[in-house]
C-alpha positions as CSV (number, residue, x, y, z in Angstrom):
1,X,213.7,217.7,-198.7
2,X,212.9,220.5,-196.2
3,X,209.8,221.3,-198.3
4,X,208.7,217.6,-198.2
5,X,209.2,217.5,-194.4
6,X,207.2,220.7,-193.9
7,X,204.4,219.4,-196.2
8,X,204.3,216.2,-194.2
9,X,204.1,218.0,-190.9
10,X,201.4,220.4,-192.2
11,X,199.2,217.5,-193.2
12,X,200.6,214.7,-191.0
13,X,197.3,213.1,-190.2
14,X,196.2,212.9,-193.8
15,X,199.5,211.3,-194.7
16,X,199.4,208.9,-191.8
17,X,195.9,207.9,-192.8
18,X,197.0,206.7,-196.2
19,X,198.5,203.3,-195.1
20,X,195.6,202.7,-192.8
21,X,193.1,203.4,-195.5
22,X,195.1,201.2,-197.8
23,X,195.0,198.4,-195.2
24,X,191.2,198.8,-194.8
25,X,190.9,198.6,-198.6
26,X,192.9,195.3,-198.5
27,X,190.7,194.0,-195.6
28,X,187.3,195.0,-197.1
29,X,188.1,193.6,-200.5
30,X,188.9,190.2,-198.9
31,X,185.7,190.2,-196.8
32,X,183.7,191.1,-199.9
33,X,185.5,188.4,-201.9
34,X,184.6,185.7,-199.3
35,X,181.0,186.8,-199.1
36,X,180.8,186.6,-202.9
37,X,182.1,183.0,-202.7
38,X,179.3,181.8,-200.4
39,X,176.4,184.3,-200.5
40,X,173.7,184.8,-201.3
41,X,172.8,181.1,-201.4
42,X,170.0,181.7,-203.9
43,X,170.2,184.1,-206.9
44,X,169.5,187.7,-205.8
45,X,168.6,190.2,-208.5
46,X,167.1,190.0,-212.0
47,X,168.1,186.8,-213.9
48,X,170.2,186.1,-215.8
49,X,172.7,189.0,-215.8
50,X,171.7,191.5,-213.2
51,X,172.4,190.0,-209.8
52,X,174.6,187.6,-208.0
53,X,174.6,184.2,-206.4
54,X,177.5,182.9,-204.3
55,X,180.0,181.0,-206.5
56,X,179.9,177.8,-204.4
57,X,176.0,177.6,-204.3
58,X,175.8,178.6,-208.0
59,X,178.3,175.9,-208.9
60,X,176.8,173.5,-206.4
61,X,176.7,170.5,-208.8
62,X,180.3,170.9,-209.8
63,X,181.5,171.6,-206.3
64,X,179.5,168.6,-205.0
65,X,181.0,166.4,-207.8
66,X,184.5,167.5,-206.8
67,X,183.7,166.7,-203.2
68,X,182.3,163.2,-203.9
69,X,185.0,162.3,-206.4
70,X,187.7,163.0,-203.8
71,X,185.6,161.1,-201.2
72,X,185.0,158.0,-203.2
73,X,188.3,157.8,-205.0
74,X,190.7,158.5,-202.2
75,X,188.8,158.5,-198.8
76,X,186.1,155.9,-198.5
77,X,184.2,153.4,-200.7
78,X,180.6,152.3,-200.2
79,X,181.6,148.6,-200.5
80,X,184.0,149.1,-197.6
81,X,181.5,150.7,-195.2
82,X,178.6,148.3,-196.1
83,X,180.9,145.3,-195.6
84,X,181.3,146.4,-191.9
85,X,177.6,145.9,-191.3
86,X,176.4,142.5,-189.9
87,X,173.0,141.7,-191.4
88,X,172.1,139.5,-188.4
89,X,172.9,142.4,-186.1
90,X,170.7,144.7,-188.2
91,X,167.9,142.2,-188.0
92,X,168.3,142.1,-184.2
93,X,168.3,145.9,-184.0
94,X,165.1,146.3,-186.0
95,X,163.4,143.2,-184.8
96,X,161.0,144.8,-182.3
97,X,159.7,147.6,-184.5
98,X,159.7,145.4,-187.6
99,X,157.6,142.7,-185.7
100,X,155.2,145.4,-184.6
101,X,154.9,146.7,-188.1
102,X,154.5,143.2,-189.5
103,X,151.5,142.5,-187.2
104,X,149.8,145.6,-188.5
105,X,150.6,144.6,-192.1
106,X,149.1,141.1,-191.7
107,X,145.9,142.5,-190.3
108,X,145.6,145.2,-192.9
109,X,146.2,142.9,-195.9
110,X,143.9,140.2,-194.6
111,X,141.1,142.7,-194.0
112,X,141.7,144.1,-197.4
113,X,141.6,140.9,-199.4
114,X,139.7,138.3,-197.2
115,X,137.9,140.1,-194.3
116,X,135.4,137.3,-193.9
117,X,138.0,134.5,-193.9
118,X,140.2,136.4,-191.4
119,X,137.4,137.3,-189.1
120,X,136.1,133.7,-189.2
121,X,139.4,132.2,-188.1
122,X,139.8,131.2,-184.5
123,X,142.1,133.6,-182.6
124,X,144.8,131.1,-182.1
125,X,145.1,130.6,-185.9
126,X,145.2,134.3,-186.5
127,X,148.0,134.6,-183.9
128,X,149.9,131.7,-185.4
129,X,149.9,133.4,-188.9
130,X,150.9,136.7,-187.3
131,X,153.8,135.1,-185.3
132,X,155.1,133.4,-188.5
133,X,155.1,136.7,-190.5
134,X,156.6,138.6,-187.5
135,X,159.4,136.0,-187.2
136,X,160.2,136.2,-190.9
137,X,160.1,140.0,-191.5
138,X,163.5,140.9,-189.8
139,X,165.1,137.9,-191.5
140,X,163.9,139.2,-194.9
141,X,165.7,142.6,-194.2
142,X,168.8,140.7,-193.1
143,X,168.8,138.7,-196.3
144,X,168.3,141.8,-198.4
145,X,171.2,143.6,-196.6
146,X,173.4,140.5,-197.2
147,X,172.7,140.6,-200.9
148,X,173.3,144.3,-201.1
149,X,176.7,143.8,-199.5
150,X,177.7,141.3,-202.2
151,X,177.0,143.9,-205.0
152,X,176.8,147.4,-203.4
153,X,177.1,149.4,-206.6
154,X,174.0,147.6,-208.1
155,X,171.8,148.8,-205.3
156,X,173.4,152.0,-203.9
157,X,174.7,155.1,-205.7
158,X,176.8,157.2,-203.4
159,X,177.5,159.8,-206.1
160,X,173.8,160.4,-206.5
161,X,173.2,160.5,-202.7
162,X,175.9,163.1,-202.0
163,X,175.4,165.3,-205.1
164,X,171.6,165.4,-204.8
165,X,171.7,166.2,-201.1
166,X,174.3,168.9,-201.5
167,X,172.4,170.5,-204.3
168,X,169.3,170.5,-202.2
169,X,171.1,171.8,-199.2
170,X,173.5,174.5,-200.5
171,X,174.0,175.8,-197.0
172,X,175.6,172.4,-196.1
173,X,177.9,172.7,-199.2
174,X,178.9,176.2,-198.0
175,X,179.5,174.8,-194.5
176,X,181.9,172.1,-195.8
177,X,184.1,174.7,-197.5
178,X,183.9,177.1,-194.6
179,X,184.6,174.5,-192.0
180,X,187.5,173.1,-193.9
181,X,189.0,176.5,-194.6
182,X,188.0,178.4,-191.5
183,X,191.6,179.4,-190.5
184,X,192.5,180.2,-194.1
185,X,189.5,182.5,-194.6
186,X,190.5,184.4,-191.5
187,X,194.0,184.7,-192.7
188,X,192.7,185.9,-196.1
189,X,191.1,188.9,-194.5
190,X,193.9,189.7,-192.1
191,X,196.5,189.4,-194.8
192,X,194.5,191.9,-196.9
193,X,195.0,194.5,-194.2
194,X,198.7,193.8,-193.7
195,X,199.5,193.8,-197.4
196,X,197.4,196.9,-197.9
197,X,199.1,198.7,-195.0
198,X,202.6,197.9,-196.4
199,X,201.7,199.0,-199.9
200,X,200.1,202.1,-198.3
201,X,203.4,203.1,-196.8
202,X,204.8,203.1,-200.4
203,X,201.8,205.0,-201.6
204,X,202.2,207.6,-198.8
205,X,205.8,208.3,-199.8
206,X,204.9,208.5,-203.6
207,X,202.1,210.9,-202.8
208,X,204.4,213.0,-200.7
209,X,207.0,213.2,-203.5
210,X,204.9,213.3,-206.7
211,X,201.4,214.3,-205.5
212,X,199.7,213.1,-208.7
213,X,195.9,212.6,-208.4
214,X,195.9,209.4,-210.5
215,X,198.2,207.7,-207.9
216,X,195.5,207.2,-205.2
217,X,193.0,205.2,-207.3
218,X,195.9,203.4,-209.1
219,X,197.4,202.3,-205.8
220,X,193.9,201.4,-204.4
221,X,193.2,199.2,-207.4
222,X,196.7,197.6,-207.1
223,X,196.1,196.9,-203.4
224,X,192.8,195.2,-204.1
225,X,194.2,193.2,-206.9
226,X,197.7,192.3,-205.6
227,X,196.6,191.5,-202.0
228,X,193.9,189.1,-203.3
229,X,196.4,187.4,-205.6
230,X,199.2,187.1,-203.0
231,X,196.9,185.9,-200.2
232,X,195.6,183.1,-202.4
233,X,199.2,182.1,-203.3
234,X,200.1,182.0,-199.6
235,X,197.2,179.7,-198.9
236,X,198.1,177.0,-201.4
237,X,201.8,177.5,-202.3
238,X,204.3,176.0,-202.0
239,X,202.7,172.6,-202.0
240,X,205.6,171.1,-200.1
241,X,207.7,172.9,-197.5
242,X,210.6,174.9,-198.9
243,X,213.4,176.6,-197.0
244,X,214.4,180.1,-198.2
245,X,216.9,182.1,-196.3
246,X,216.4,180.0,-193.3
247,X,212.6,180.4,-193.3
248,X,210.3,177.4,-194.1
249,X,207.6,178.3,-196.6
250,X,204.5,176.1,-196.9
251,X,201.0,176.7,-198.1
252,X,199.0,177.7,-195.0
253,X,196.1,175.3,-195.8
254,X,198.5,172.5,-196.5
255,X,200.2,173.0,-193.1
256,X,196.9,172.1,-191.3
257,X,196.2,168.8,-193.0
258,X,196.0,166.9,-189.7
259,X,193.7,169.4,-188.1
260,X,191.5,169.8,-191.2
261,X,191.0,166.1,-191.3
262,X,189.3,166.0,-188.0
263,X,186.9,168.9,-188.8
264,X,186.0,167.5,-192.2
265,X,185.5,164.0,-191.0
266,X,183.2,165.1,-188.2
267,X,181.0,167.2,-190.5
268,X,180.8,164.5,-193.3
269,X,180.1,161.6,-190.9
270,X,177.3,163.5,-189.1
271,X,175.6,165.2,-192.0
272,X,176.4,163.5,-195.2
273,X,177.6,159.9,-194.9
274,X,175.0,158.9,-192.2
275,X,173.3,155.6,-192.0
276,X,169.9,157.4,-192.3
277,X,170.8,159.0,-195.6
278,X,172.3,155.8,-196.9
279,X,169.2,153.8,-196.1
280,X,167.1,156.5,-197.7
281,X,169.2,156.3,-200.9
282,X,169.0,152.5,-200.8
283,X,165.1,152.5,-200.6
284,X,164.2,155.6,-202.5
285,X,167.2,156.4,-204.8
286,X,167.5,155.8,-208.5
287,X,168.5,152.2,-208.0
288,X,165.8,151.5,-205.4
289,X,163.7,149.5,-208.0
290,X,166.3,146.8,-207.7
291,X,166.0,146.7,-203.9
292,X,162.2,146.7,-204.3
293,X,162.4,143.7,-206.7
294,X,164.7,142.0,-204.2
295,X,162.2,142.6,-201.4
296,X,159.3,141.4,-203.4
297,X,161.1,138.2,-204.4
298,X,161.9,137.3,-200.7
299,X,158.4,138.3,-199.5
300,X,156.8,136.0,-202.2
301,X,159.1,133.2,-201.2
302,X,158.3,133.6,-197.5
303,X,154.6,133.7,-198.0
304,X,154.7,130.6,-200.2
305,X,156.8,128.8,-197.6
306,X,154.4,129.8,-194.9
307,X,151.4,128.6,-196.9
308,X,153.2,125.3,-197.3
309,X,150.9,122.3,-197.9
310,X,147.9,124.5,-197.4
311,X,148.8,126.7,-200.4
312,X,146.3,125.0,-202.8
313,X,143.5,125.6,-200.2
314,X,144.6,129.2,-199.8
315,X,144.6,129.7,-203.6
316,X,141.1,128.1,-203.7
317,X,139.9,130.4,-200.9
318,X,141.2,133.7,-202.1
319,X,141.9,133.0,-205.8
320,X,145.2,133.0,-207.7
321,X,145.0,136.6,-208.7
322,X,144.2,137.8,-205.2
323,X,146.9,135.6,-203.8
324,X,149.5,137.3,-206.1
325,X,148.2,140.7,-205.2
326,X,148.4,139.9,-201.5
327,X,152.1,139.1,-201.8
328,X,152.7,142.3,-203.7
329,X,150.8,144.3,-201.1
330,X,152.7,142.8,-198.2
331,X,156.0,143.7,-199.9
332,X,154.7,147.3,-200.5
333,X,153.7,147.6,-196.9
334,X,157.0,146.3,-195.6
335,X,158.8,148.8,-197.9
336,X,156.7,151.6,-196.6
337,X,157.7,150.7,-193.0
338,X,161.4,150.1,-193.7
339,X,162.6,153.7,-193.5
340,X,161.0,154.1,-190.1
341,X,162.1,150.8,-188.7
342,X,165.7,151.1,-190.1
343,X,166.2,154.2,-187.8
344,X,166.5,151.7,-184.9
345,X,169.7,150.4,-186.4
346,X,171.4,153.8,-187.0
347,X,173.4,153.9,-183.7
348,X,174.8,150.4,-184.4
349,X,175.5,151.3,-188.1
350,X,177.3,154.5,-187.2
351,X,179.6,152.7,-184.9
352,X,180.1,149.7,-187.2
353,X,180.8,151.8,-190.3
354,X,183.2,154.1,-188.4
355,X,183.1,156.7,-191.2
356,X,184.6,159.5,-189.1
357,X,187.8,157.6,-188.1
358,X,188.2,156.2,-191.6
359,X,188.0,159.7,-193.1
360,X,190.5,161.1,-190.6
361,X,193.1,158.4,-191.3
362,X,192.7,158.6,-195.1
363,X,192.8,162.4,-195.3
364,X,196.0,162.5,-193.4
365,X,197.5,160.2,-196.0
366,X,196.5,162.4,-199.0
367,X,199.3,163.9,-201.1
368,X,199.6,167.7,-201.0
369,X,197.9,168.0,-204.5
370,X,195.0,165.8,-203.4
371,X,194.6,167.7,-200.1
372,X,194.7,171.1,-201.9
373,X,191.7,169.9,-204.0
374,X,189.5,170.0,-200.9
375,X,189.4,173.8,-200.6
376,X,191.1,175.2,-203.7
377,X,188.0,174.7,-206.0
378,X,186.0,177.1,-203.9
379,X,188.7,179.8,-204.6
380,X,189.7,178.8,-208.0
381,X,186.3,178.7,-209.6
382,X,185.9,182.2,-211.2
383,X,188.9,183.4,-209.1
384,X,189.4,186.2,-211.6
385,X,186.0,187.7,-210.6
386,X,187.1,187.9,-207.0
387,X,190.4,189.5,-207.8
388,X,188.8,191.9,-210.3
389,X,186.1,193.0,-207.8
390,X,189.0,193.6,-205.3
391,X,190.7,195.8,-207.8
392,X,187.6,197.8,-208.7
393,X,186.7,198.4,-205.0
394,X,190.2,199.5,-204.3
395,X,190.1,201.9,-207.3
396,X,186.8,203.4,-206.1
397,X,188.1,204.0,-202.6
398,X,191.2,205.5,-204.1
399,X,189.0,208.0,-206.0
400,X,187.3,208.9,-202.8
401,X,190.7,209.5,-201.1
402,X,191.5,212.2,-203.7
403,X,188.7,214.4,-202.3
404,X,190.3,214.3,-198.8
405,X,193.9,214.7,-200.0
406,X,193.5,217.6,-202.4
């Protein structure tokens, strides 16, 4: 015992450094693990084997699918949020820009198909036609929105919207997981140092007693491996609060369900489930052809109605084929203008849809298992790689320690 004490005193600072170095190993391996989860966003290196891409960006389709499945199955449904919109209010919100666009459309189409007839008309007749079209255009949009509400899934694909946007914007996908798990990611790193320091105290005593060179890399590898594994367990286990020796144990992420709900809802409602993106999906998504057909049907109806008793004369003046083409062209022009004009209803739609408050309420009602699924996939996907990297880094640092200790 005296020899051990003397040895400790002789190289006290080296021995004291062991738990601190062990703690640093635990901390650094966690930081590296987190960086590997999210970065780099694009593959860095020589494909396919020599290099790395963050786990979340690399698995963006799977991660986005998990996010949208949870969103649509448990949090919010397209039918629900579209039902909150009033088509007449939408028509009112877009009336002014839509009417201005309609006037341009009438002039363009008439100049394109019958410039002589249009120029030869008295101004009051031209204005009468323009006023009629201007008055009908917002109503057409209102009618279309009303029909969409009655069968949302036919015209709108929320899965495609969310998954395609998250695959295009992998930084946003990273932000979702990082925002949701910001406290847990900090804990993950801090816990690495604490666990490493505690294990380092054991390592210090073992080195003092046995002084075997293999011990330092072995302990380093163990610190990297065990601290990763234990920190992950503490984030998500136990799912429900459990009392053990008077202490209440509960997964750290699960404890913050109410707080996380607010952060998640704010991000999703401002960057993913926005009226702008929904309208873009409606008019340009994979089911937009159905919306286009709907628009063309109503435009043809309105033009025929406006032609009224004069329709035979119009057909005679421009020809049947040109008349049909004119109706198709008007529909195309209106469709081109819609994304721009629909921006004027976004403030109203955001308030009416109330996505943020709906998400908060529903998220707070999730079961522990469902709530765990919001963050766990980011850690669980190829979790073994993160733990293995931690062990390897710890082992390498342990090898370096040998040169200082011997």
